[in-house]
C-alpha positions in Angstrom: -6.6 -27.3 17.7 -8.5 -25.1 15.3 -7.9 -23.8 11.8 -6.5 -20.4 11.0 -9.5 -19.7 8.8 -11.9 -20.3 11.7 -9.7 -18.3 14.0 -9.7 -15.4 11.5 -13.5 -15.7 11.3 -13.9 -15.4 15.1 -11.3 -12.4 15.3 -13.3 -10.6 12.5 -16.7 -11.3 14.1 -15.4 -10.2 17.4 -13.6 -7.2 15.8 -10.8 -7.9 18.2 -8.0 -6.2 16.3 -10.2 -3.0 15.8 -10.7 -2.9 19.5 -7.1 -3.6 20.5 -6.0 -1.0 18.0 -8.3 1.7 19.5 -7.3 0.7 23.1 -3.6 1.1 22.2 -4.3 4.5 20.7 -6.1 5.7 23.8 -3.4 4.4 26.1 -0.6 6.1 24.1 -2.7 9.3 24.1 -2.9 9.1 27.9 0.8 8.5 28.4 1.6 11.3 25.9 -0.6 13.8 27.8 1.0 12.6 31.1 4.5 13.0 29.8 3.6 16.4 28.5 2.2 17.5 31.8 5.3 16.4 33.5 7.5 18.1 31.0 9.2 15.0 29.9 9.7 16.1 26.2 12.0 13.1 25.3 9.4 10.7 26.4 6.7 12.6 24.5 8.7 12.4 21.3 9.3 8.6 21.8 5.7 7.9 22.5 4.6 10.0 19.5 7.0 8.1 17.3 5.6 4.8 18.7 2.0 5.9 17.9 3.0 6.6 14.3 5.1 3.4 13.9 3.3 0.7 15.8 0.8 0.0 12.9 3.3 -2.1 11.0 4.0 -4.2 14.1 0.3 -4.4 14.7 -0.1 -6.1 11.4 2.5 -8.8 12.4 0.5 -9.1 15.7 -2.6 -9.9 13.8 -0.9 -12.9 12.3 0.4 -14.1 15.5 -3.0 -13.7 17.2 -4.6 -15.9 14.5 -2.0 -18.5 15.1 -2.3 -18.5 18.8 -6.2 -18.4 18.6 -6.2 -21.5 16.3 -3.8 -23.3 18.6 -5.8 -22.5 21.7 -9.3 -23.3 20.5 -10.9 -26.1 18.3 -13.0 -25.0 15.4 -16.1 -26.1 17.4 -15.1 -23.8 20.3 -14.5 -21.0 17.8 -17.9 -21.6 16.4 -19.3 -21.1 20.0 -17.3 -18.0 20.4 -18.5 -16.6 17.1 -22.1 -17.2 18.2 -21.3 -15.6 21.5 -19.7 -12.5 19.9 -22.7 -12.1 17.6 -24.9 -11.4 20.6 -25.9 -7.7 20.5 -25.1 -7.0 24.2 -21.5 -8.5 23.7 -21.2 -6.5 20.5 -22.0 -3.4 22.4 -19.7 -4.2 25.2 -16.8 -4.8 22.9 -17.6 -1.7 20.8 -17.6 0.4 23.9 -14.6 -1.2 25.8 -11.9 1.2 24.3 -14.2 4.2 25.0 -14.6 3.0 28.6 -10.8 2.5 28.9 -10.3 6.1 27.5 -12.8 7.6 29.9 -11.1 5.8 32.8 -7.7 7.0 31.8 -9.0 10.7 31.3 -10.7 10.7 34.7 -7.4 9.3 36.2 -5.4 12.0 34.5 -7.7 14.7 35.8 -7.5 13.3 39.4 -3.7 13.2 39.2 -3.5 17.0 38.5 
């Protein structure tokens, strides 16, 4: 079991929360566009409301993520993960992950027209 401080350091180095947030934004945008296309106004309204309100829940999720990460990995393992996520190729992969998901969702939405 690791410490929350080391877990927080890993999550900050890997920018996990930033990437998760961006991915959630893209996924919500996809489902909003799909619901608009289908004329499902109620679902559009619900999703837009969720997009505006999830930030508060996301802050709570950050705390939970830190706790679970600390319970899952030892400090030594977290140090290894910090080194791994400091690799430029991994940093690039993580930085582009949400954009890749967004591009996939956009292409899928286009194909379903």
